[in-house]
N, C-alpha and C positions, 0 to 999 in steps of 0.2 A: 351771298347768293350762290346757289350750287349750279355747277355747270353740267349740263346734260351731255353724256359722252356721245361722241359722234361715231357711228359705225359706217364703215365704207363697204359697200357691196363689191366683193371681188368676184368677178365672173369666172366660172369654171368652164374651161374650154374642153368640150368633149370631142372625141375624134369625129371627123366629118366624112371619113371614107371607110370602106369595108376593111382595108388593110390596117387602119388604125385600130378599129375594134378588135381585129384578130390579135394584134400585138398586146392590147390591153388584157384580153382574156388569157393569152399565154402567160403574161406576167402574173396574173392572179393564180393561175394553176401552179406556177413555180413556187409562189409563196405558200399556198396550201400544201403542196407536196413536201416542201421543206419542213413545215411544221409537223406533218404526219410522220415524216421520216424520223424526226427527233423523238417523237412520242413512241414510235415503234422500235426503240432501242437501236436506231440507226447509227448513233455514235459508237456503240460497242462494235457493231459490224464493221464500221470504218476502221476502228482501232485494230481489230483482228486482221482485217485485210492489209493494213499497213504493216503489221508484224509479219505477215506472210511474205510481203514483198521485201522487207528490210532484213529479216532474220535469215541466216543461211538455212538451206533446206535440210531438215533433220528427219530421220526415219525413226519412228516409234513402232516397235514390233512386240507383240505379246505372244509368248509360247507356253501354254499350259501343258503340264504333264498329262492331263486328261480334262475333258469337259463334262464328265459324269463321275459321280462319287456316291457311294452308299450312305444312307442316313443312319450311321451306326455310332456317331459321336466319337469315333476313334481314327478312322481313316484320314490320312493326310496326303495332300498333293502339293507339288511345288509349281509356281508360275514364274517363268523367267521373262525379264523385260530387257530388250535390247534397244539402245539409243545410239544411233550412228550419224556421223556428219557426212557431208557430200563426198568425202574421200573414203567412205565406208569404214571409218575408224570408230572404234567403240568409245562412247562417252560415259562419264561418271553419272550414275543414276541417283545421286543423293537428293536431287530436287524433284524427282518423280513422286507425285502424290497419288496414293492408292486409297480409294474410298469405296464403301459398300453403298450402292444405290438402292438395292432391295434385297430382302432376305436377311438371314442371320448366320454368322460364321466367325470363327476365331482366326485372325490373321496375324502372323508374326513375320519379321524381316530377318533374312539370313545375314549373319554378321560378316561372313566372307563368301560372297557369291562366286561362282566359277569364273575363270578368266575370260570367257567369251560372253559374259552376261553383265549388263549394267546394274541390274538389281534383281534379286530373287526374293519372293515371299512364299510363305507356307500357309495353306488354307486347311483347317481341320473341319471335318464334316460335322454338321449339327445332328441332332437326334430325330428331326422331323423332315420328311420329304418336302422339297421346295425348289425354287429357282433362285439362285443368288446372282445378282448382277453387280459386277465390279467396274469401277471407273479408274482409268489410268491417265493422269494429266501431267504434261510437261510444257510449261509456258502456254502457247496457244494450241498445242496438240492434245487431243482427247480421244481415247479409245475405250470402248466398253467390252466386257467379256461376260457371258452367261455360263454359269455352272449348274448343271442339272443334278440335284440331290434326290436320289431315287430310293424307293422302299426296298431294302435288301431281302425281305422275306420272300420265300418261294411262292410263285403264283399257284392258284388252285389247280389240282391235277385234272387233266382232260378225261373224258369218258369215251368208250367205244359203244356206239349204238347199233352198229351192224358191221360184220355178221355177229350172230350169237355164238356162244361157245359150242364147239362140236360141228360147225357147219362144214359140209362137203363142197368142194369146188372141182370143176373140170378144166379150169384155167390156171396157169402158173403165176398169173398176176392178178389176184383177186382185188376187189375194191374194198377199202376200209373206210368207214364213216363214223363220225362222232361229234361231240360238242366240246367247246372250250371258250375261254374268255377272248374277246377281241384283242387286237394289237399284239397277238402272240403268233408263234409258228409252231407247227406240230412235227415231231420226229416219230416215225413209225419203225419199230424194231421187230425183226423176225428172227427168232431163236437167239436173241440177245445181240444181234448185229444190226446196225443202222441200215435200213433199206430205203426209206423214202422220206422226203421232207416236203411239207405243204403249208399253205397259208390258211387263215381262218376268215370266214366271211359271215357277218351277222351271227356270230356265236356258234357256227357249225363248220365242219371241215369234211372233206372227202377226197380220197386219192387212191388210184390203182398202184400197186407195188411196182417200183421201178426195176428192181432186180427180181427176175422170175424165180419161183420156188420149184424145187424138184418134187416128184411125187412122194407123198408121205405126210405125216402130221407135223405141224409147226406151231410154235408158241408166239403170239402177237401181243405186244403192249405198246403204249404210246406215252410220250413225254411232251410237255409244252415248255417253250422257252420264250420269255418276254423280250422286249426290245433292249433291255439292259443285260441280256444273256444270263438271266437268273432262271434256273431250271426248276421245274416242279418235280415232285415225286412221280413215280411211274403209275400209270393207270392199272387197274386189275388186268391180269393176263387172261387171254382167251386162247383156245386151241382150235386150229382149223385143219381140215384134212384135204390135201390136194391130190386128186387122182386124175391125171391127164392121160389120154390115149397115147400109145406108142407111135411116134411119128414114122411115116413110111419114107425113110431116107435110103437111097441106093448108095450105101457106103463103099461098095466095091468100085463104083465109078466116080466117087468123090475125088477131085483133083486139086492139088496145090502146086503152083509153079511160081518161082523155083522153090524147092525145098531140099536142102537148107537154103536160107536167104541171108543177106547181109543186113546188119543193124542199120536202121535209119533209111532203108530203101523201101520198096514196095513188093508185094507179091499178089498173085491172082488166086482166087478160089472158085471152084465150080461145084455146085451142090445139086445133084438130081434128087427130086422129091415128088411126092404124090401130087396129083392134079388138083386136089381140093385145098391147095395152099394159097393164101392171100399175100403173105409177106414173110420174109426171112431176114433175121439179123444175126450177124456173127458176134459172138461174145468172146473177147480175148483180153486178158490182163485188166479186167474190170472196165473195159471199154466196149461199146456197142457200135457195129458198123452195118448199115443196111445193104442188103444184096438185092440185085434186080433180075427179074425174069424178062430180059430184053426181047426175046424171040417168042414169048408165050409158049415155051416148050417145056415148062416145069423144071428148067435148069436155072437155078439162081446163082449169080456170079457177081464179083466185084473186085476192084483193085484196092488192096488194104495196105495201110502204112505199117511197116514192120516195126516192132519195138526198138527202142534205142539201145537197150542193154542186151548183150548176148545171153542165150539160155534156151531151154526147151519150154515152149508155151503150149498149153492145152487149149483147144478150140471147142467151143460149145455153140449151139444154135438156139435162137428163140424163134419159134415157128408160129405164125398166126394163121389159123384155118379160115376158110370162107365164112364160117359161122361166127368168127370173131374171138375164138378161144386161143389163148397163148399156151404153147407147149415148150418146155425146156428140154432140149436134147443135150445132155452133158457129155463133154469130152469125146466128141465124135471123131476128132483128129488132133494132130499136133504138128507144130512147125519148129524147126531148129533155126535159131537166129545166131549167126556167128559175128 
């Protein structure tokens, strides 16, 4: 005769108060959070945190020779790795692991790194432009480095769209306009000498010459330079003719005080000029200094810093007329600096 098992009903006592329910919910949240933490690789995070607390503070520093390199398959740069303890003492870099995370490159280790370096590696450029990402790992320390491998071929030469060849100007600082690829800059040359640098916006550029031209014919060409400092060949050269009116300067009453002057001090200059003058700048030793007509008397003056090196310095003027034309008055005076 079989016996029927007897089951006893064990009553489950649920919390009877709001505080009890709150504690039960809190306990469930802790259990769910713990499980989620483990599945989210929380143990690894705890391990690394433990290492950070128990391992002496170590400095891992990456010092590349350069972060850009031409894609020529030949150029090589070195990357130095310094590992230092809390006393700023250099540590051995044998256990530093170097890995390529993205891109392609040949990496070799220096057999005898410099005395102030834990480890040195050499990176040889690939033949194709790309970004190489390197990883440097020492125990729990990880640092990444990006190397930009660029196209070494010259960018396309820019063009001058205005002015056209043979254009006449009545200003000493004509505006030059053209087209070029974006992310480059433009250098404008006048008679073979760099005159002006400007940027490129939406494939076009425009700039007035920064250094005024004297009356006569001048040859203009431009060059583009990309962000890696790779230069294009020069654009076709154009010739412009600058014919500015003679400025009406009262040279007999032009005054410089003191003259001679001492190097590193200052001097004053007073320039009487015709009444249709809007602005005057003093040009000395490739520097420009604005003068002011403070009394509206057509006498432009200013306090000018003297050059730091002794010598005889020629003074020129850049005169802007009321109509906006710039005129170069060359070597109107000189000052002796002792």
